[in-house]
C-alpha positions in Angstrom: 5.9 -4.7 -11.9 5.1 -1.5 -13.7 1.5 -0.8 -14.8 0.6 2.4 -16.5 -2.3 4.7 -16.0 -4.3 3.2 -18.8 -4.1 -0.3 -17.2 -5.0 1.2 -13.9 -7.7 3.6 -15.1 -10.3 2.4 -12.6 -8.0 2.5 -9.6 -6.8 6.0 -10.6 -10.4 7.2 -10.9 -11.2 5.8 -7.4 -8.1 7.5 -5.9 -8.9 10.8 -7.5 -12.4 10.6 -6.1 -11.0 9.7 -2.7 -8.7 12.7 -2.9 -11.7 14.9 -3.4 -13.6 13.3 -0.6 -10.6 13.6 1.8 -10.5 17.4 1.0 -14.1 17.6 1.9 -13.5 15.7 5.2 -10.7 18.1 6.1 -12.9 21.1 5.4 -15.7 19.5 7.5 -13.3 19.2 10.4 -12.0 22.7 10.0 -15.6 24.0 9.9 -16.5 22.1 13.1 -19.0 19.9 11.3 -20.9 17.1 13.1 -18.7 14.2 14.2 -21.0 11.6 12.8 -21.0 13.2 9.3 -17.2 13.5 9.4 -16.7 9.9 10.3 -19.2 8.7 7.7 -17.3 10.6 5.0 -14.0 9.4 6.4 -15.2 5.8 6.1 -16.1 6.5 2.5 -12.6 7.8 1.8 -11.1 4.7 3.5 -13.3 2.4 1.5 -12.4 4.1 -1.8 -8.7 3.8 -1.1 -9.0 0.2 -0.2 -11.0 -0.6 -3.3 -8.3 1.1 -5.4 -5.7 -1.1 -3.8 -7.6 -4.2 -4.5 -8.1 -3.2 -8.1 -4.3 -2.7 -8.4 -3.7 -6.2 -7.0 -6.3 -7.7 -9.3 -4.7 -6.0 -12.3 -1.3 -7.4 -11.2 -2.7 -10.9 -10.9 -4.2 -10.7 -14.4 -0.8 -9.5 -15.7 1.0 -12.4 -14.1 -1.6 -14.9 -15.4 -1.3 -13.4 -18.9 2.5 -13.7 -18.8 2.3 -17.4 -17.7 -0.2 -18.0 -20.6 2.4 -16.6 -23.0 5.1 -18.8 -21.5 6.9 -15.9 -20.0 8.1 -15.4 -16.4 5.5 -13.4 -14.5 6.7 -10.0 -13.2 5.8 -11.0 -9.6 5.6 -14.3 -7.8 2.4 -15.5 -6.3 4.0 -15.0 -2.9 4.8 -11.4 -3.6 1.2 -10.8 -4.8 -0.2 -12.5 -1.7 2.0 -10.4 0.5 0.8 -7.2 -1.1 -2.8 -8.4 -0.9 -2.5 -9.1 2.8 -0.9 -5.7 3.4 -4.2 -4.1 2.3 -6.3 -6.1 4.8 
C-alpha cells in the first residue's frame, strides 16, 4: 500500500524530529557526555520512531476501512496489518 507524504505528514514530522534527536545523541556520545543524559535522549528517539510507526499503521488501517466502505478491495488484509503492527512491538 502506497501512502504519500501528505497522508503521512504527522509520521514524517515525527521521523524528522527523531532524526535531529539522534544526531544530538551521537554528538553527546562523541563529546563524552553523561551516560544518563545520553540514554534519556536515546529513549526519546526510540519513542519518536515507535510513534511514527504506529501512526503509519493507523493510517493504513483507515485507508483499508475507507476502501471497504467504498465497496473496494482494501490494499492490505487485516492479517497483513496485524503482522506489521506486531513487528513494531
